[in-house]
C-alpha positions, 0 to 999 in steps of 0.5 A: 539544474532545472526546477523539476530535476531538483524537485525529483532529486530531493524527493528521491532523497526524502524517500531514501530517508524515510525508508531508512529511518521511518517518519514517526515524529520527523520534523521538516527541519530534520528532513531538510538536514537529512537531505542536505537542504533547508525548510524554505526549499522543501516548502517551495517545492512541496508546500508542506511537510505532509505533502512532501511525505505523501509524495516521498511515500509514493516514490518509495512505493514505486521502487518495489515492482512486486507491490506496484503490480500487486493486483494486475495478476488478479485480472489475468486468466487462470484459477483465482485461488492461486492468484489471491495467494500470490498477492499475499506472497508479494506483499510479504516478500522480505524486501518489502518490510521497510516500505510496510513499516513506513506505510503503517507509521504514516497510517498511525500519524494520519488517523491522529491528524486526519485533516492534514492527511486527508489524501493519504487516508482516502487513498488508503481506504480506496486503492486496494479495495478498488483494484481488488473489486475491479479484478473480481468484477472483470472475472464476471462476479456480481459487483456488490459481492465482488466489493464485499469479498474485496473488502474482506480480503483487503482487511485480512491482508492489512491485518496480516501485514501487522502480524508480519511487522510484529514478528508473527511466523511467516508460515503461520501468516501464509496459512492464515492467508490461504484460509481467507482465500479459500473462504473468499473463493468459496463465497464467489463460487457459490454465488451466481455469476453477474449478468453479462 
């Protein structure tokens, strides 16, 4: 087996492990046992436990196509409100709960040890905001306003995810999302379009 395929095999197994068991307090030794490997081999391929878990989280994320394409729909023609409501519907799909649990577990660990999880923290603060801002700018909205509205929406979506994971009723969360979308769309519609 080539080094690349063995690395990919281990990465897939670690992704399976964290989706099933989570990652709070997991040691490198526990991961190694869980995937039938050893610490030395995992460190050889990934460098550190943190890098291994970062890559495994990306691998896990890529297994959920509705999460991978979450923001692509925002840039397509059509009314913005329904597209923004669809973002929450995709995030909240029942099959995504395992990944959302892993994400928030990891986020909790990362903020307590920011030096070890710098890449993850930067990606968490940047990716959704950048995608949402870009989609709004592509629709002709002023970049500064688009970023403000995107910041608001991403904050709402993150908060709603916490509600989802703590058992808030899905209908209530969908209604809250719809209220946030209505406010965001109104703010965008009231402002002049960006100069072409």
